[in-house]
N, C-alpha and C positions, 0 to 999 in steps of 0.2 A: 258317926258315920250316916247312920241313917237321918240324924237331925239334918244334916248339910243335902239329903235330897230329898228330905219333907220341905226345907225351904225354899230350892230351887221347884221343887212341884208347885208350890203356892204362889210364887213367884209368877211361873207361867202360866198358871190358872187364871191370875187375875192380877196383870200389871197397874200399876200405880199412876195413875191421875197425876202429872206435874203440869204446875201454873205455866213452865215454859214450852208447851208443848204448841199453843198458838202463834206463840214468837217463832219460833222455830220452822213453824209450818210455812209462815211469811218470808222469814228470811230465804228459807231455799225457794220457795216461789220467786221471791225479786229477784237472787242468783241466776235462778234459770232464765227469767226473762233477759235480765243482763246479758248474760251469755249466748243466750240465743239471738236478741240484736246484735251483738257485738258480729258475731260469726256472720251473718247473712249481711249486715254493712258492710265488712270485709268481702265478702262474697259479690256483692256490687260492684265495690268499688274495683276490684281487680279485673271483675268483668269490663269496665267502662277503660279503664287502662289499658286492656288487653285491646280492645276494638280501635282506640285512639293510636295505638302504637303500631299495630298493624296494617292501617289503611293510611294510603299516599295523602297528605294535604294537596287539597286542589289549586292547580296554578303552576307547582312545583313541579319538575321533574324528577326522577330518582337517578342517581347514578350509580 
């Protein structure tokens, strides 16, 4: 039982450096930028759509 705790303590003290860390960081950064861009684009699109729908067109009467 003590061996398990020793292994956990060693793992927490000295985390391993894996080769996938830069790839994982790049993928998370790219996903973050894509998600943020999509959210901003949808927000702008909704704002434009709302402003076009809410105002009457010039030259036409509303019933």
